[in-house]
C-alpha positions as CSV (number, residue, x, y, z in Angstrom):
1,M,-4.5,66.9,-65.9
2,S,-7.5,67.2,-63.6
3,W,-9.9,68.0,-66.4
4,A,-9.5,64.4,-67.8
5,I,-11.0,62.9,-64.7
6,S,-13.5,65.7,-63.6
7,F,-15.9,65.9,-66.5
8,S,-18.0,62.9,-65.6
9,Q,-18.4,63.6,-61.8
10,N,-21.6,64.9,-60.4
11,I,-23.6,63.9,-63.5
12,G,-26.1,61.7,-61.8
13,T,-28.2,58.9,-63.3
14,S,-29.7,59.4,-66.7
15,P,-33.3,58.6,-67.3
16,Y,-32.1,57.5,-70.8
17,L,-31.2,53.7,-71.0
18,A,-30.4,51.9,-74.1
19,K,-32.4,48.8,-74.6
20,T,-30.4,47.1,-77.3
21,A,-27.0,46.5,-78.5
22,P,-26.0,47.8,-81.8
23,I,-25.9,45.5,-84.8
24,Q,-22.4,45.4,-86.2
25,I,-22.9,43.1,-89.2
26,P,-26.3,43.3,-90.9
27,T,-27.8,39.8,-91.3
28,Q,-30.3,38.8,-94.0
29,D,-33.1,39.2,-91.5
30,T,-32.1,42.8,-90.9
31,I,-32.1,43.6,-94.6
32,Q,-35.5,42.0,-94.9
33,V,-36.9,44.2,-92.0
34,I,-35.4,47.2,-93.7
35,D,-36.8,46.3,-97.1
36,S,-40.2,45.8,-95.6
37,L,-40.1,49.2,-93.8
38,I,-39.2,51.0,-97.0
39,S,-41.9,49.3,-99.0
40,N,-44.6,50.4,-96.5
41,M,-43.4,54.1,-96.6
42,N,-45.0,56.8,-98.7
43,I,-42.7,59.4,-100.3
44,K,-43.3,61.9,-97.5
45,E,-42.2,59.5,-94.8
46,K,-39.2,58.6,-96.8
47,V,-38.1,62.2,-97.2
48,G,-38.8,62.8,-93.5
49,Q,-36.2,60.1,-92.7
50,M,-33.7,62.2,-94.5
51,I,-34.1,65.3,-92.4
52,I,-32.3,66.2,-89.2
53,V,-34.0,69.2,-87.7
54,Y,-33.5,71.5,-84.7
55,H,-34.9,69.5,-81.8
56,A,-38.7,69.8,-81.9
57,P,-41.6,68.3,-79.7
58,K,-42.2,64.6,-80.1
59,S,-45.6,65.3,-81.7
60,F,-44.0,67.3,-84.6
61,L,-41.3,64.7,-85.2
62,K,-43.9,61.9,-85.2
63,K,-46.5,63.8,-87.4
64,H,-43.8,64.4,-90.1
65,A,-41.8,61.2,-89.6
66,I,-38.6,63.2,-89.1
67,G,-35.4,61.1,-89.0
68,G,-33.3,63.0,-86.6
69,S,-32.9,66.1,-84.3
70,I,-30.1,68.5,-83.5
71,I,-29.6,69.4,-79.8
72,M,-28.2,72.9,-79.2
73,Q,-26.4,74.1,-76.1
74,N,-29.3,76.1,-74.6
75,M,-31.5,73.0,-74.7
76,L,-29.2,71.4,-72.0
77,K,-30.3,74.0,-69.4
78,K,-33.2,71.5,-68.8
79,H,-31.2,68.3,-69.5
80,L,-33.3,66.0,-67.4
81,T,-36.4,66.9,-69.3
82,L,-34.6,66.7,-72.6
83,S,-33.3,63.3,-71.7
84,Q,-36.8,62.1,-70.8
85,E,-38.1,63.4,-74.2
86,I,-35.5,61.5,-76.1
87,K,-36.1,58.4,-74.2
88,A,-39.8,58.5,-74.9
89,I,-39.2,59.1,-78.6
90,Q,-36.7,56.3,-79.0
91,E,-39.1,53.9,-77.2
92,E,-42.3,54.8,-79.0
93,F,-41.1,55.4,-82.6
94,P,-40.9,52.2,-84.7
95,I,-37.9,53.9,-86.3
96,G,-35.8,55.8,-83.8
97,I,-34.2,59.1,-84.6
98,F,-30.6,60.2,-84.8
99,T,-30.0,62.6,-81.8
100,S,-27.1,64.8,-82.8
101,I,-25.0,67.5,-81.3
102,D,-21.8,69.5,-82.4
103,Q,-19.5,68.5,-79.6
104,E,-16.0,69.3,-80.9
105,G,-14.6,70.9,-77.8
106,G,-13.0,74.4,-77.4
107,N,-15.1,77.1,-79.1
108,V,-17.7,74.5,-80.1
109,N,-18.5,72.9,-76.7
110,R,-22.3,72.2,-76.7
111,L,-22.1,70.3,-73.4
112,K,-20.9,73.2,-71.3
113,K,-24.3,73.6,-69.6
114,L,-23.8,70.3,-68.0
115,N,-22.1,70.1,-64.7
116,G,-18.5,69.3,-65.2
117,Y,-18.3,70.1,-68.8
118,K,-17.7,73.8,-68.8
119,K,-14.3,73.5,-70.4
120,V,-13.5,70.8,-72.9
121,P,-10.3,71.0,-74.8
122,S,-10.3,72.2,-78.4
123,P,-9.3,69.8,-81.2
124,F,-6.0,71.6,-81.4
125,K,-5.4,71.0,-77.7
126,F,-6.7,67.5,-78.0
127,S,-4.0,66.8,-80.6
128,Q,-1.3,67.8,-78.1
129,L,-2.3,65.2,-75.6
130,D,-0.8,61.6,-75.4
131,S,-3.2,58.7,-76.4
132,T,-4.0,57.8,-72.9
133,N,-5.4,61.2,-72.1
134,Q,-7.1,61.6,-75.4
135,Q,-9.1,58.4,-74.6
136,R,-9.8,59.6,-71.0
137,L,-11.3,62.7,-72.4
138,I,-13.4,61.0,-75.1
139,D,-14.7,58.5,-72.5
140,S,-15.7,61.4,-70.2
141,V,-17.4,63.4,-73.1
142,S,-19.2,60.2,-74.3
143,K,-20.6,59.7,-70.9
144,G,-22.1,63.2,-71.0
145,M,-23.6,62.7,-74.3
146,Y,-25.0,59.1,-73.4
147,Y,-26.5,60.7,-70.3
148,I,-28.6,62.9,-72.5
149,G,-29.4,60.1,-75.0
150,L,-27.4,61.4,-77.9
151,N,-26.2,58.9,-80.4
152,L,-24.5,61.1,-83.1
153,N,-21.7,63.6,-82.8
154,L,-21.5,66.2,-85.7
155,A,-17.7,66.0,-85.3
156,P,-14.7,65.6,-85.7
157,V,-13.7,68.4,-88.0
158,I,-10.9,67.0,-90.2
159,D,-10.2,70.3,-92.1
160,P,-6.7,71.6,-92.4
161,S,-5.3,74.4,-90.2
162,H,-3.7,75.9,-93.2
163,D,-4.6,76.0,-96.9
164,S,-2.4,74.9,-99.8
165,Q,-0.6,78.2,-99.9
166,G,0.2,78.1,-96.2
167,N,-2.3,80.6,-95.0
168,I,-4.2,79.8,-91.8
169,T,-7.8,78.8,-92.3
170,L,-10.9,79.6,-90.1
171,M,-10.6,76.1,-88.6
172,G,-7.0,76.9,-87.7
173,Q,-7.8,80.3,-86.2
174,K,-10.6,78.9,-84.1
175,E,-8.4,75.8,-82.9
176,R,-11.0,73.6,-84.5
177,A,-8.4,71.8,-86.7
178,F,-6.5,68.8,-85.4
179,G,-3.4,69.7,-87.4
180,R,-1.8,71.0,-90.6
181,T,-0.8,67.8,-92.4
182,H,-2.6,64.8,-93.5
183,E,-0.8,62.6,-91.0
184,E,-1.5,65.0,-88.1
185,I,-5.2,65.2,-88.9
186,V,-5.8,61.5,-89.4
187,V,-4.0,60.2,-86.3
188,N,-5.9,62.6,-84.0
189,A,-9.2,62.4,-85.7
190,K,-9.0,58.6,-85.8
191,S,-8.4,58.6,-82.0
192,F,-11.4,60.9,-81.5
193,C,-14.0,59.0,-83.7
194,E,-12.7,55.5,-82.7
195,G,-13.2,56.6,-79.0
196,F,-16.8,57.7,-79.5
197,K,-17.4,54.6,-81.6
198,R,-16.3,52.4,-78.7
199,N,-18.7,54.2,-76.4
200,G,-21.7,53.7,-78.8
201,I,-21.8,57.1,-80.4
202,S,-21.4,57.6,-84.1
203,S,-19.2,60.4,-85.6
204,T,-19.4,62.8,-88.5
205,T,-16.3,63.9,-90.4
206,K,-16.6,67.4,-91.8
207,H,-16.5,69.5,-93.9
208,F,-16.0,67.7,-97.3
209,P,-13.6,68.0,-99.1
210,G,-11.8,70.2,-96.6
211,Y,-12.6,73.7,-95.2
212,D,-9.6,75.7,-96.4
213,V,-10.8,79.3,-96.2
214,K,-10.7,82.1,-93.7
215,S,-14.3,83.1,-93.9
216,N,-17.3,81.6,-92.3
217,S,-19.1,79.9,-95.1
218,D,-22.4,79.8,-93.2
219,H,-22.6,83.5,-93.2
220,D,-20.7,84.5,-96.4
221,I,-20.0,82.9,-99.8
222,A,-16.6,81.3,-99.4
223,V,-14.4,80.5,-102.4
224,S,-11.4,78.2,-102.1
225,L,-8.3,78.6,-104.2
226,A,-7.6,74.9,-104.0
227,D,-6.9,73.1,-107.3
228,S,-8.2,69.6,-108.1
229,A,-5.0,67.9,-107.0
230,D,-5.3,69.5,-103.6
231,I,-9.0,68.7,-103.4
232,Y,-8.4,65.0,-103.9
233,R,-5.5,65.1,-101.5
234,R,-7.7,66.6,-98.7
235,A,-10.5,64.2,-99.5
236,Q,-8.3,61.3,-98.9
237,V,-8.5,62.2,-95.2
238,F,-12.2,61.4,-95.2
239,Q,-11.5,58.0,-96.8
240,N,-9.0,57.2,-94.2
241,L,-11.5,57.8,-91.5
242,A,-14.6,56.1,-93.2
243,K,-14.3,52.9,-91.1
244,C,-14.8,54.7,-87.8
245,S,-17.0,57.6,-89.0
246,P,-20.2,56.5,-90.9
247,F,-21.3,60.2,-91.6
248,I,-19.7,62.7,-93.8
249,M,-20.9,66.4,-93.8
250,M,-20.4,68.4,-97.0
251,S,-19.1,71.9,-96.9
252,S,-20.8,75.1,-98.4
253,I,-17.5,76.3,-99.9
254,Q,-17.3,76.9,-103.7
255,Y,-14.2,75.4,-105.5
256,P,-13.9,77.1,-108.9
257,K,-11.0,74.8,-110.0
258,F,-13.2,71.8,-109.5
259,D,-16.7,72.8,-110.7
260,G,-17.5,76.1,-109.0
261,L,-20.6,75.0,-107.2
262,P,-21.0,75.1,-103.4
263,S,-19.8,71.7,-102.4
264,V,-23.2,70.7,-101.0
265,F,-24.9,71.4,-104.3
266,S,-22.2,69.8,-106.5
267,N,-23.1,66.3,-107.8
268,K,-19.5,65.9,-108.9
269,M,-18.3,66.6,-105.3
270,V,-21.0,64.5,-103.5
271,N,-20.1,61.6,-105.9
272,L,-16.4,61.9,-104.9
273,A,-17.4,61.6,-101.2
274,K,-19.5,58.5,-102.1
275,K,-16.7,57.0,-104.2
276,L,-14.2,57.4,-101.3
277,A,-16.7,56.2,-98.6
278,P,-19.4,54.1,-100.3
279,E,-21.2,53.3,-97.1
280,A,-21.1,56.6,-95.5
281,L,-24.2,58.8,-95.2
282,I,-23.6,62.1,-96.8
283,M,-25.2,65.0,-95.1
284,T,-25.5,68.7,-95.7
285,D,-24.5,71.4,-93.2
286,D,-27.3,73.7,-92.1
287,L,-29.4,74.4,-95.1
288,W,-30.7,77.6,-93.5
289,G,-27.2,79.0,-93.7
290,A,-27.2,82.6,-95.1
291,A,-24.5,82.0,-97.7
292,L,-26.5,79.1,-99.3
293,R,-29.7,81.1,-99.4
294,H,-27.8,84.1,-100.9
295,Y,-26.3,81.9,-103.5
296,I,-29.8,80.7,-104.6
297,N,-31.2,84.2,-104.7
298,P,-28.8,87.1,-104.1
299,K,-31.6,89.7,-104.2
300,A,-33.9,88.0,-101.6
301,S,-33.9,89.2,-97.9
302,L,-32.3,86.8,-95.6
303,K,-34.6,87.6,-92.7
304,A,-36.3,84.4,-91.7
305,R,-39.8,85.5,-92.3
306,Q,-39.0,87.3,-95.5
307,Y,-36.9,84.8,-97.4
308,P,-39.1,83.2,-100.2
309,D,-40.2,79.6,-99.7
310,K,-39.9,79.2,-103.5
311,D,-36.3,79.8,-103.3
312,F,-35.8,77.5,-100.3
313,K,-37.6,74.8,-102.2
314,R,-35.2,75.2,-105.0
315,L,-32.3,75.1,-102.5
316,A,-33.6,71.8,-101.0
317,Q,-34.1,70.3,-104.5
318,M,-30.5,71.1,-105.5
319,A,-29.2,69.4,-102.3
320,F,-31.2,66.3,-103.1
321,L,-30.3,66.2,-106.8
322,S,-26.6,66.5,-105.9
323,G,-26.9,63.3,-104.0
324,N,-27.1,64.0,-100.3
325,D,-28.6,61.4,-98.1
326,L,-29.4,63.6,-95.1
327,F,-30.6,67.3,-94.9
328,M,-29.8,69.4,-91.8
329,I,-32.0,72.3,-91.0
330,T,-32.0,74.5,-87.7
331,Y,-35.5,76.0,-88.6
332,P,-38.2,73.4,-87.9
333,Q,-40.9,75.0,-90.0
334,K,-38.5,75.0,-93.0
335,A,-38.1,71.3,-92.5
336,L,-41.6,71.0,-93.9
337,V,-40.6,73.1,-96.8
338,I,-37.9,70.7,-97.6
339,Q,-40.2,67.7,-97.2
340,S,-43.0,69.2,-99.4
341,S,-40.6,70.4,-102.1
342,L,-38.9,66.9,-102.4
343,E,-42.2,65.1,-102.3
344,Y,-43.4,67.2,-105.1
345,L,-40.2,66.7,-107.1
346,I,-40.1,62.9,-106.8
347,T,-43.9,62.7,-107.5
348,R,-43.4,64.7,-110.7
349,F,-40.3,62.6,-111.7
350,P,-40.9,59.0,-110.4
351,N,-37.4,57.9,-111.6
352,L,-36.0,59.9,-108.7
353,E,-37.6,57.5,-106.2
354,Y,-34.8,55.0,-106.9
355,Q,-32.3,57.6,-105.6
356,L,-34.6,58.3,-102.6
357,D,-34.8,54.5,-101.7
358,Q,-31.0,54.2,-102.0
359,S,-30.6,56.9,-99.4
360,I,-33.3,55.5,-97.2
361,H,-31.8,52.0,-97.3
362,K,-28.5,53.5,-96.1
363,I,-30.2,55.5,-93.4
364,L,-32.1,52.5,-92.0
365,L,-29.1,50.2,-92.3
366,Q,-27.2,52.8,-90.1
367,K,-30.1,53.1,-87.7
368,A,-30.2,49.2,-87.4
369,R,-26.4,49.3,-86.5
370,M,-27.2,51.9,-83.9
371,G,-30.1,49.9,-82.5
372,L,-32.8,52.4,-83.5
373,I,-35.3,50.1,-85.4
374,Q,-37.8,48.7,-83.0
375,A,-38.4,45.5,-85.1
376,L,-34.8,44.6,-84.5
377,R,-34.6,45.4,-80.9
378,I,-33.7,42.5,-78.6
């Protein structure tokens, strides 16, 4: 299979160079550094660490203490410039940022603008490979991500290809699923995220507790027919992968037989994710998704400049109160709306700062593991 050895050819030398080895087991010194950083942050800076935003200029990220960025496919047209920007950010910021991308393969192949990465097999096709070729593929993709300076993959999808009634899901239709059964999903997703972990890139399992509908929940309100037993069974897949994937992304699907709220807004659902994977960072999907904004205000225009900030503030506050640790947003200016709305909420209700600090501690601990805290760099 020629693709397995061709991806990493003709890439060149990256201007991004890691300066430190990740910390695998936090020491008491690590915890003390983290506690010191937290004690010197104000609420705005803490909330900023919880935000992962569409990649913005260094000045924007620094001014607002943003904790992470999302790299999109079109940004890789000027990959050398992007790599240099990321390198400068990671070297300059006392607390480095998560640099993330959705690199699943197949229909979601964000690296296709890089020479040699135009075609990367989908998760479904990945599952058809033997273990040797799976790892050759992951090693090649990891090299492309490292070349840019990326440290977080917003993958793998561990959703089922079919729902509990045997109907094919959106993930099955798009070949984004590794399989139909618990066993098929776990064995292939584990190979995927362990391969990235071995190459210094963290993974994100998604979409909790399992994307089992045909519709696109970013664009339309999606409702699952799964009962509680099926939800718990699907959620076990996330628990099985917690050791190799320190991030879990919530879905935007509603589960009426569980509690009826979109998963990302459900304290009950987020707490289930935390119970199954206590050390994982729980993140939202894109909070600018049309379905979530429609859920908050069905009558409001979804046009970017017309959707009311007061409604988006409410949306952000619901995501925080449900217990999410990280907030993803593809609209940089709305990141500031998230930040100001949560700063207001926590200032008004000081008891919420305990929840905030718990999330920040988890975030900084993960950044320490990834070598992103300057005070801990060798």
